[in-house]
C-alpha positions as CSV (number, residue, x, y, z in Angstrom):
1,M,31.7,-51.9,119.4
2,A,32.8,-50.7,116.0
3,V,30.2,-50.3,113.4
4,E,31.2,-50.9,109.8
5,L,29.4,-49.3,106.9
6,S,29.3,-51.2,103.6
7,E,30.9,-48.8,101.1
8,T,30.4,-49.0,97.4
9,T,32.8,-46.9,95.4
10,S,32.7,-45.8,91.8
11,A,34.7,-43.7,89.4
12,S,32.8,-40.7,90.4
13,P,33.1,-39.6,94.1
14,E,29.5,-38.3,94.3
15,K,28.2,-41.7,93.2
16,A,29.8,-43.5,96.2
17,T,27.2,-45.0,98.6
18,F,27.5,-46.4,102.1
19,G,24.7,-49.0,102.1
20,I,22.0,-46.3,102.1
21,Q,19.2,-46.8,99.7
22,K,18.0,-43.6,97.9
23,P,14.5,-42.6,99.0
24,A,11.7,-43.1,96.4
25,H,8.9,-40.8,95.5
26,S,5.5,-41.9,96.7
27,A,2.4,-41.8,94.5
28,F,1.4,-38.6,96.1
29,D,4.8,-37.1,95.5
30,N,4.6,-37.9,91.8
31,T,1.1,-36.6,91.5
32,Q,1.6,-33.3,93.1
33,G,5.0,-32.9,91.3
34,Q,3.4,-33.6,87.9
35,L,0.5,-31.2,88.6
36,F,3.0,-28.5,89.5
37,G,4.9,-29.1,86.3
38,I,1.8,-29.1,84.1
39,I,0.5,-25.8,85.6
40,M,3.9,-23.9,85.4
41,T,4.6,-25.1,81.9
42,S,1.1,-24.1,80.7
43,F,1.4,-20.7,82.4
44,G,4.7,-20.1,80.6
45,I,3.2,-21.1,77.3
46,S,0.2,-18.8,77.8
47,I,2.6,-15.9,78.3
48,L,4.4,-16.7,75.1
49,Q,1.1,-16.9,73.2
50,A,-0.1,-13.6,74.6
51,A,3.1,-11.9,73.6
52,G,3.2,-13.5,70.1
53,L,6.5,-15.4,70.9
54,I,7.6,-19.0,70.6
55,T,9.8,-21.4,72.4
56,G,11.8,-24.4,71.3
57,Q,11.3,-28.2,70.9
58,A,7.8,-29.6,70.1
59,A,6.1,-26.6,71.6
60,G,8.1,-24.4,69.3
61,L,7.1,-26.4,66.3
62,A,3.5,-26.2,67.4
63,F,3.8,-22.4,67.8
64,V,5.3,-21.9,64.3
65,I,2.6,-24.0,62.6
66,S,-0.1,-22.3,64.7
67,Y,1.1,-18.8,63.7
68,A,1.4,-19.8,60.1
69,T,-2.0,-21.6,59.8
70,G,-4.2,-20.3,62.6
71,V,-4.8,-23.7,64.0
72,K,-4.9,-23.7,67.9
73,F,-1.7,-24.3,69.7
74,G,-3.2,-26.9,72.0
75,I,-4.4,-29.2,69.2
76,L,-1.1,-29.0,67.4
77,F,1.0,-29.6,70.5
78,F,-1.0,-32.7,71.3
79,L,-0.7,-34.1,67.8
80,I,3.0,-33.4,67.3
81,N,3.9,-35.3,70.4
82,L,2.1,-38.5,69.4
83,P,5.1,-40.1,67.5
84,F,7.4,-39.5,70.5
85,Y,5.4,-41.8,72.7
86,L,6.6,-44.8,70.6
87,L,10.2,-44.0,71.7
88,A,9.0,-43.6,75.3
89,I,7.2,-47.0,75.3
90,A,10.1,-48.8,73.7
91,R,13.0,-47.2,75.6
92,I,11.7,-45.9,78.9
93,G,8.5,-47.7,79.9
94,W,4.8,-47.5,80.1
95,K,4.7,-45.5,83.4
96,F,6.8,-42.7,82.0
97,T,4.8,-42.8,78.7
98,A,1.5,-42.6,80.5
99,R,2.6,-39.7,82.8
100,S,4.0,-37.9,79.7
101,L,0.7,-38.3,77.9
102,I,-1.2,-36.9,80.9
103,A,1.3,-34.0,81.1
104,V,1.0,-33.1,77.4
105,T,-2.8,-33.4,77.5
106,G,-2.8,-31.2,80.6
107,V,-0.6,-28.6,79.0
108,S,-2.6,-28.6,75.8
109,V,-5.8,-27.9,77.7
110,L,-4.5,-25.5,80.4
111,S,-2.5,-23.3,78.0
112,S,-5.7,-22.6,76.1
113,L,-7.7,-21.9,79.3
114,F,-5.2,-19.6,81.0
115,P,-6.0,-16.5,78.8
116,S,-9.6,-16.7,79.9
117,V,-8.8,-16.5,83.6
118,V,-5.6,-14.4,83.6
119,G,-5.3,-11.0,82.0
120,Y,-2.2,-10.0,80.0
121,R,-2.7,-6.2,79.6
122,L,1.0,-5.4,79.2
123,L,3.7,-7.8,78.1
124,E,7.0,-6.3,77.0
125,P,8.4,-9.0,74.6
126,H,11.8,-9.5,76.3
127,V,10.4,-9.6,79.8
128,A,7.7,-11.9,78.7
129,A,10.2,-14.3,77.1
130,V,12.5,-14.4,80.2
131,L,9.5,-14.9,82.5
132,A,8.1,-17.6,80.3
133,G,11.5,-19.3,80.1
134,F,11.7,-19.6,83.9
135,C,8.1,-20.8,84.2
136,I,8.5,-23.5,81.6
137,G,11.9,-24.4,82.9
138,I,10.8,-25.1,86.4
139,G,7.7,-26.9,85.1
140,V,9.9,-29.2,82.9
141,I,12.2,-29.9,85.9
142,G,9.1,-30.8,88.0
143,L,8.0,-33.2,85.3
144,F,11.4,-34.8,84.9
145,R,11.9,-35.3,88.6
146,H,8.7,-37.1,88.9
147,G,9.1,-39.5,86.0
148,S,7.4,-37.6,83.3
149,S,8.1,-35.0,80.6
150,G,6.4,-32.4,78.5
151,G,6.5,-34.7,75.5
152,G,8.3,-34.3,72.2
153,V,12.0,-33.6,72.5
154,G,11.7,-33.7,76.2
155,I,11.1,-37.5,76.0
156,L,14.3,-37.9,73.9
157,A,16.2,-35.6,76.2
158,Y,15.1,-37.4,79.3
159,Y,16.1,-40.8,77.8
160,V,19.5,-39.5,76.7
161,Q,20.3,-37.9,80.0
162,E,19.3,-41.0,82.0
163,K,21.4,-43.3,79.8
164,T,24.5,-41.1,79.0
165,G,24.5,-38.2,81.5
166,F,24.4,-35.7,78.6
167,R,22.4,-32.7,80.0
168,A,18.8,-32.6,78.8
169,G,18.9,-28.8,78.4
170,W,21.9,-28.9,76.0
171,L,20.3,-31.5,73.8
172,Q,17.1,-29.5,73.6
173,A,19.1,-26.4,72.6
174,L,20.3,-28.2,69.5
175,F,16.8,-28.8,68.4
176,D,16.0,-25.2,69.0
177,L,18.3,-24.1,66.2
178,V,16.1,-25.8,63.7
179,I,12.9,-24.4,65.2
180,F,14.1,-20.8,65.3
181,S,15.3,-21.0,61.7
182,A,11.7,-21.9,60.7
183,A,10.3,-19.2,63.0
184,A,12.1,-16.5,61.0
185,F,9.4,-16.9,58.4
186,V,6.5,-16.2,60.7
187,L,7.9,-13.8,63.3
188,D,9.3,-10.3,63.0
189,L,12.9,-9.7,64.1
190,Q,12.0,-8.3,67.6
191,A,9.8,-11.2,68.4
192,L,12.3,-13.7,67.1
193,I,15.1,-12.2,69.2
194,A,13.0,-12.1,72.3
195,S,11.9,-15.7,71.7
196,M,15.5,-16.8,71.4
197,I,16.4,-15.1,74.7
198,G,13.5,-16.9,76.4
199,A,14.5,-20.3,75.0
200,A,18.1,-19.7,76.1
201,V,16.9,-18.9,79.6
202,L,14.7,-22.1,79.6
203,N,17.5,-24.4,78.4
204,A,20.2,-23.0,80.7
205,F,17.8,-23.2,83.7
206,V,17.1,-26.9,83.0
207,A,20.7,-27.7,82.2
208,F,22.1,-26.1,85.4
209,N,19.4,-27.4,87.7
210,H,18.3,-30.8,86.5
211,R,21.2,-32.9,87.7
212,A,21.0,-36.4,89.1
213,D,23.9,-35.8,91.5
214,W,22.0,-32.9,93.1
215,Y,18.7,-34.7,93.6
216,V,18.5,-37.6,95.9
217,A,15.0,-39.1,95.6
218,R,14.0,-41.1,92.5
């Protein structure tokens, strides 16, 4: 007996399906994925803080203001992200917004706690920047893949990628240009260059690895 598969085709070969529904994440999948994303992002940010560096997007803005005023990064990061939740509620949904709020709150708290439980005796700026870029990058991907984000520009980037396919990492890179221009007033040249290298690593890592056609579960 011949068995027929119901084929659904599209303009893009990788989007063709054969009557097979994509597997969905369970509540446990999303919980552990978000926890992983929060921890890795927080760890990367704590490395940047210890080395006197910055990154891009909302976290970068929080770093710049923190270095200029002395206000704690965690407080600024939480406050800066508040306006972006309006976009998340209106365009993406309550679940994504709630998960992003949890993620941002977690990062704000953990990034402040890491220095008290992990020692940073030696951090060469360029090595620290690259290591932090990878840590934050994998953390951001973990959040994205489980219906969340690190807030701020990440919310906008997630929405644009889901709707248009434009890579989240590339969009975030555009915002970084503005952040690093402002950072030139609060960082010395070596720290600024190292920070730019770290941000480039982060954005490239997200852009090359966060692709819907590479990831099956939703």
